[in-house]
N, C-alpha and C positions, 0 to 999 in steps of 0.2 A: 499305557498309564503306569506310572511308577508307584510302587508301594513303599511307603516309608514307615519305619517303626517308631512308635512313641517311646519316650523315656519312661522309666519306672515312676519317676516323680510326676510326670504328666498323667500317666495312667492312674496313679493313686489320687491325684487331684480330681480327675473326672469321676472316679468311684466315690470320693468324698462328697462331691456335688450331688451325685445321684442319690446317695444315702441320705444326705441332708434334705433333699427335695422330697423323698419318700416320707421321711419323718415329719416334715412340715405338712405335707398333704394328709398324713394320718391324723395329725393334731387338728388340722382344719376340719376334717371329717368328724372327729370326736366332738369338736366344738359345735358343729352343725347339729349333730345328733342330740347333744345336750340342749341346744337352743330349741329344737323341736319338742323335746320332752318338757322343757320349761313352758313353752307355749301351750302344750296340751294341759299341763297343770294349771296354767293361768286361765285357760278357757273353762276348765272344770270348776275352778274357784269362782269365776264370774257367774257360772250357772248356779252354783250354790248360793251366791249372794243374791241373784235375781229371785231364786226360789224363796229365800228368806224374806226379801222385800214383799213378795206376794203374800206369804203366810202372815207377815206382820200387818199388812194392809187388811187382810181378811179378818184377822183377830181384832184389829182396831175397829173395823166395821161392826163386828159382833158386840164389842163393848159399847159402841155408840148406840146401837139398837137397844141394848139392855139399859144403859144409864142415860142416854140422851147426849146432848152437846155439853161440853165442858172439858175439864182437864183432869188428869190423874196424877196424884203425888205417889210415885212408885215407892219411894222410901217409906211413906206412912201407910201405903195401901188404901188411900182415900180418893174418892171421886169428888171433884169440886164442880158443882153445877154452874150453869152460866150466870146465875144471879151473883153467886159468890165470886165467880171469875171476874165479872165486870166490876164488882165492888172492890176487889183487890187491885184492879187496874187503876182505879182512881188514886190510889196511894203511891203509884209508881212515878 
């Protein structure tokens, strides 16, 4: 088997390809790690949101037990009972 020597230009091209490939693979790895971190943050945020929904539902149930059925005007801080609520609906 005969051994042939590559030219310096060919050797440099191969080294450039290898360096470029390593750089791209490092970038892909970094992107994947970032994607994993984002997914973890997304899951934590979803958990917080679900917890918030549960707390909101529990609080709503407490208000309903205290005041009964109706609506609340958050801006005025007023509870509108079902009689007023249905009365208001007639005008809509």
